[in-house]
C-alpha positions in Angstrom: 32.2 -44.6 61.9 31.3 -48.2 61.4 28.5 -47.4 59.1 30.6 -45.2 56.9 33.2 -47.9 56.2 30.6 -50.6 55.4 27.9 -48.7 53.6 29.1 -49.7 50.1 28.4 -53.3 50.8 25.1 -53.0 52.7 21.5 -52.9 51.7 19.3 -49.9 52.2 17.8 -51.4 55.3 21.2 -51.6 56.9 22.1 -48.1 55.9 19.0 -46.8 57.6 19.4 -48.8 60.8 23.2 -48.7 61.4 23.3 -45.0 62.3 21.1 -45.9 65.3 23.8 -48.2 66.7 26.8 -47.3 68.8 30.0 -49.1 67.9 29.5 -51.4 70.9 25.9 -52.2 69.9 27.1 -52.8 66.3 29.6 -55.3 67.7 26.9 -57.0 69.7 24.7 -57.3 66.5 27.6 -58.9 64.7 28.3 -61.3 67.5 24.7 -62.3 68.6 22.8 -61.3 65.4 20.3 -59.2 67.5 20.6 -56.2 69.8 18.0 -54.3 71.9 18.5 -50.7 72.8 16.7 -47.4 73.3 17.4 -43.9 71.8 16.0 -40.4 71.8 15.2 -38.0 68.9 14.8 -34.5 70.2 11.2 -33.4 70.6 9.9 -36.5 68.9 10.5 -38.7 71.9 12.2 -41.9 73.0 12.2 -45.2 71.1 12.8 -48.8 71.9 14.4 -50.8 69.1 15.5 -54.3 68.2 17.8 -54.8 65.2 18.2 -58.3 64.0 19.1 -60.5 61.1 16.5 -62.2 58.8 16.8 -63.8 55.3 20.5 -62.8 55.1 20.0 -59.1 55.8 19.3 -56.7 58.7 15.8 -55.8 59.9 14.6 -53.6 62.8 11.6 -53.2 65.0 11.2 -49.7 66.5 8.5 -48.6 69.0 7.7 -45.1 70.2 7.7 -44.9 74.0 5.1 -42.7 75.7 6.4 -39.4 76.8 4.5 -39.4 80.1 4.8 -42.0 82.8 1.8 -44.3 83.0 -0.4 -44.8 86.0 -2.3 -47.9 87.1 -5.5 -46.1 86.1 -4.3 -45.1 82.7 -3.2 -48.8 82.1 -6.6 -50.1 83.2 -4.9 -52.2 85.9 -6.6 -53.1 89.2 -6.3 -50.4 91.9 -5.4 -53.2 94.4 -1.9 -53.2 92.9 -1.3 -49.8 94.5 -0.8 -51.4 97.9 2.5 -52.8 96.6 4.0 -49.3 96.4 3.5 -48.9 100.1 5.6 -51.9 101.1 9.1 -51.5 102.3 10.6 -54.9 101.6 9.9 -58.0 99.6 9.6 -59.2 96.0 7.1 -58.2 93.4 7.2 -60.1 90.1 5.5 -59.0 86.9 5.3 -61.8 84.4 4.0 -62.3 80.8 5.2 -62.8 77.3 7.2 -60.2 75.4 5.0 -57.2 74.5 2.5 -57.8 77.3 3.2 -54.4 79.0 5.5 -55.5 81.8 7.7 -52.4 81.5 4.7 -50.1 81.6 3.3 -51.8 84.7 6.7 -51.5 86.5 6.9 -47.8 85.6 3.4 -47.3 87.0 4.5 -48.9 90.3 7.8 -47.1 90.6 6.5 -43.6 89.9 4.2 -43.4 93.0 7.2 -44.4 95.2 9.3 -41.8 93.5 6.7 -39.0 94.1 5.6 -39.9 97.6 8.5 -41.4 99.5 12.1 -40.2 100.2 13.8 -43.3 99.0 16.9 -44.3 97.0 15.6 -46.1 93.9 17.8 -47.9 91.5 16.7 -49.5 88.3 18.7 -52.0 86.1 17.2 -52.2 82.7 18.0 -53.6 79.2 17.4 -51.1 77.8 16.0 -48.1 79.9 12.5 -47.4 78.5 10.8 -44.9 80.8 13.0 -42.1 82.2 12.2 -41.1 85.8 13.1 -37.7 87.1 14.1 -37.2 90.7 11.0 -36.1 92.8 10.8 -36.9 96.5 13.1 -39.8 95.9 16.6 -40.1 94.4 16.4 -42.4 91.4 19.2 -43.9 89.3 18.7 -45.8 86.1 21.4 -48.2 85.0 21.4 -49.6 81.4 22.8 -53.0 80.7 25.5 -52.7 78.0 26.0 -49.0 78.6 26.4 -48.6 82.3 27.0 -52.2 83.3 28.0 -55.4 81.6 25.0 -57.5 83.0 22.2 -57.6 85.6 24.1 -59.7 88.1 27.2 -57.6 88.4 25.2 -54.4 88.6 22.8 -55.9 91.3 25.7 -57.0 93.4 27.3 -53.5 93.1 24.2 -51.5 94.0 23.5 -53.5 97.1 26.5 -51.7 98.5 25.0 -48.3 97.6 22.2 -48.4 100.3 19.2 -48.6 97.9 15.7 -48.8 99.3 13.9 -49.9 96.1 15.5 -51.9 93.3 14.0 -52.7 89.9 15.7 -55.6 88.1 14.5 -55.6 84.5 14.7 -59.3 84.1 15.8 -62.3 86.2 17.7 -64.2 83.5 19.7 -66.8 85.5 19.9 -68.6 88.8 22.6 -66.3 90.3 20.5 -63.2 89.6 17.4 -64.9 91.1 19.3 -65.9 94.2 20.7 -62.4 94.6 17.3 -60.9 94.2 15.7 -63.2 96.8 18.5 -62.4 99.3 18.1 -58.7 98.7 14.3 -59.0 99.2 14.8 -60.8 102.5 17.3 -58.2 103.8 15.2 -55.0 103.7 14.9 -54.0 100.1 11.7 -53.7 98.0 12.5 -55.5 94.7 10.5 -55.4 91.4 11.4 -57.7 88.6 10.1 -59.7 85.6 9.9 -63.2 84.2 8.6 -64.6 80.9 5.9 -66.9 82.2 2.2 -67.1 81.3 0.7 -67.3 84.8 1.6 -67.0 88.4 2.0 -70.7 89.2 4.5 -71.0 86.3 6.5 -68.1 87.8 7.0 -70.1 91.0 8.0 -73.2 89.1 10.3 -71.2 86.8 12.2 -69.8 89.7 12.6 -73.3 91.3 13.6 -75.0 88.1 16.4 -72.5 87.7 18.2 -74.3 90.6 19.4 -77.9 91.1 17.1 -80.1 93.2 19.6 -80.0 96.1 19.0 -76.2 96.4 15.3 -76.0 95.8 14.3 -76.5 99.5 16.3 -73.4 100.4 14.9 -71.4 97.5 11.4 -72.3 98.5 12.1 -71.0 102.0 13.5 -67.8 100.6 10.7 -67.3 98.1 8.0 -67.9 100.7 9.6 -65.3 103.0 10.2 -62.7 100.3 7.2 -62.9 98.0 4.8 -59.9 98.1 2.9 -60.6 94.8 3.2 -62.1 91.3 1.2 -60.3 88.6 0.9 -62.2 85.3 -0.5 -60.2 82.4 -1.3 -60.2 78.7 -2.6 -57.5 76.4 -5.8 -58.2 74.3 -7.4 -56.2 71.5 -10.3 -54.0 72.6 -13.8 -54.9 71.4 -14.1 -51.6 69.5 -10.7 -52.1 67.8 -9.3 -49.1 69.5 -6.3 -50.1 71.6 -5.7 -53.1 74.0 -6.7 -54.0 77.5 -4.6 -55.8 80.1 -5.8 -59.1 81.4 -4.2 -59.9 84.8 -3.7 -62.7 87.3 -2.7 -61.6 90.7 -1.2 -63.9 93.4 -0.7 -62.1 96.6 1.9 -63.4 99.1 -0.6 -64.1 101.9 0.2 -66.5 104.7 -1.6 -69.3 102.9 0.3 -68.8 99.7 3.6 -68.6 101.4 2.8 -71.8 103.3 2.0 -73.7 100.1 5.2 -72.5 98.4 7.3 -73.5 101.5 5.7 -77.0 101.7 6.0 -77.6 98.0 2.3 -77.8 97.4 2.3 -75.7 94.2 -0.6 -77.6 92.7 -2.9 -75.9 95.3 -1.9 -72.3 94.4 -4.6 -72.0 91.7 -7.3 -73.1 94.2 -6.2 -70.6 96.7 -5.9 -67.9 94.0 -9.5 -68.5 92.7 -11.1 -68.2 96.1 -9.3 -65.2 97.4 -10.8 -62.2 95.6 -11.3 -60.5 99.0 -7.5 -60.5 99.5 -6.8 -58.8 96.2 -6.2 -61.9 94.1 -7.8 -62.7 90.7 -7.3 -65.5 88.2 -6.8 -65.0 84.5 -10.2 -66.4 83.8 -11.9 -64.1 86.3 -10.1 -61.2 84.7 -11.2 -62.3 81.2 -14.8 -62.6 82.4 -14.8 -59.2 83.9 -13.5 -57.6 80.7 -16.2 -59.4 78.7 -19.0 -58.3 81.1 -17.8 -54.7 80.8 -17.7 -54.8 77.1 -14.0 -54.1 76.8 -13.1 -57.3 75.0 -15.2 -59.8 73.0 -16.3 -63.2 74.2 -14.4 -64.8 71.3 -11.1 -63.0 72.2 -11.5 -64.1 75.8 -12.0 -67.8 74.9 -9.1 -67.6 72.4 -6.7 -66.5 75.2 -7.9 -68.6 78.2 -6.2 -71.7 79.5 -9.2 -73.0 81.3 -12.3 -72.5 79.0 -14.6 -74.4 81.4 -13.7 -72.0 84.2 -14.3 -69.0 82.0 -17.6 -70.3 80.9 -18.7 -70.7 84.5 -17.7 -67.1 85.3 -19.7 -65.8 82.3 -22.9 -67.6 83.2 
């Protein structure tokens, strides 16, 4: 074992962390200085871990994953997101910074499909966090680094396996984004994530991944495929007990698709802020609602908003 031959030269932290790593994960840690993975410990449960280097030694961050699959209700997410689980094709993007609950939201969207539809669902994750059992659907979960070398090769492979629903844990490069858009156009329901702070940034992030010569085509594809973009962040509860999600939801309505196709991205926020009846909400509207219901404090809301004047208007 790798840890046995190196233990004499390692600190206590490394001795504690190394047994969690497979030889392949240890090799990745040595090569990239950081590795993400998940593991199980009997009746205790499943964990997500990151092992990394700092100040000349090895450190780790380990998080216990919930044993039960979350629901939109248990996550305090808007019920309007449930309509996305009824769609048969298109692209749903969940965006937000690391630790904002994107994986939990995806699990809460996949589980209703698994329990109510007879579909073939395939997830590609790095690492697999929530484990889904087969219910009405057949679900396969592929872990990057264990079952496949990367997202792109796995995605190209599973498109030949007649999936109905595909979850791509993260769109990390232009080739993966292009393949996702093509799959969403050709009869697949795709869920994926990006690291952006709001819905408009997600559109720009996708476009900026491609050279200017290709962006017109990508705009066309995105306008045809987009079902919704959900940007979220987790904020501390007013009573100090837990956190609540603040969300911005951009639905792929005809108006939104037209703005994306025509390159009028600067008008997306205006459409977003005036389309509550169509299931959309801005981050400031979501923050104001959480303040009014007493779930978060006014100070926390203003500390996390991008448009304080908008938030002030919604709170008066």
